[in-house]
Structures are given as C-alpha cells and as structure tokens.
C-alpha positions, 0 to 999 in steps of 0.5 A, spaced: 662 431 558 661 437 563 656 437 568 651 442 570 651 445 577 644 441 578 648 435 576 645 433 569 648 433 563 647 439 558 645 434 553 639 431 556 637 438 557 637 440 550 634 433 548 627 436 547 629 442 543 633 437 538 627 432 537 623 438 535 629 440 530 629 433 528 622 434 526 623 440 522 629 438 518 625 432 516 619 437 514 625 441 510 627 435 506 620 433 504 619 440 502 626 440 498 623 434 495 617 438 492 612 435 497 611 442 500 604 440 504 607 434 507 613 438 510 608 444 512 604 439 516 610 436 519 612 443 521 605 444 524 606 437 528 613 439 530 610 445 534 604 441 537 610 436 540 614 443 542 607 445 546 606 438 549 613 437 551 613 444 554 607 443 558 609 436 561 617 438 562 619 442 568 623 449 566 630 446 567 628 440 563 625 444 557 632 447 555 631 451 549 624 450 549 623 454 555 623 462 552 618 465 557 613 462 562 610 455 561 603 458 559 605 463 554 610 458 551 605 452 550 600 457 548 604 460 543 607 453 540 600 450 540 597 456 536 602 457 531 602 449 530 594 449 529 594 455 525 600 452 520 596 446 520 589 449 518 593 453 512 596 447 510 589 443 510 585 449 507 590 451 501 587 448 495 591 444 490 597 440 491 599 433 492 593 432 497 587 434 493 
C-alpha cells in the first residue's frame, strides 16, 4: 500500500468517511425493505456521527469529511442531521406510530 507524505496510510485517512457511508448504506437497506422511518433515522444519526467525527478529528485525519473549515462542517452535518431526525419523528403515519 502506498504511503502518504505524512507517513500515514491512505486507508486510515478515509476510515471516518467509510463509517458514515456504511451507516448510510444500512439506512438505504432499511428503506429498501419498506422501513423508511428507521432508514431516515439512521441517516440523521449518520450525519450526527459525521459532525462528531469532524469535531474530534484533526483536518488531516478527517479525510473526506473535511470539506470546509471545522466549524462550518460540524454545524452543517449536525444541522442537517437534527433536521432530518425532526422530520422523521414528526411525520404522522408510518411504522412508529
């Protein structure tokens, strides 16, 4: 495996994004199985995980989660995650009612 100039393996740099992507894939599977509300809740949770990882990790360690500055990324991920969770919990009807 090639080594980056900083001496880190590229795989470890993209691991946080891979974790978030795995959560979104699980959510997609739940939505595919007609458990749409559970899938949307997992997507909202994945965005909150992305916000937490963006806050905790340094810019070089965040990999593809680092788009802009740390505060902008964290607020964007957290804001979208909370909004999606709010929508998922407030829509009437569905499997959780």
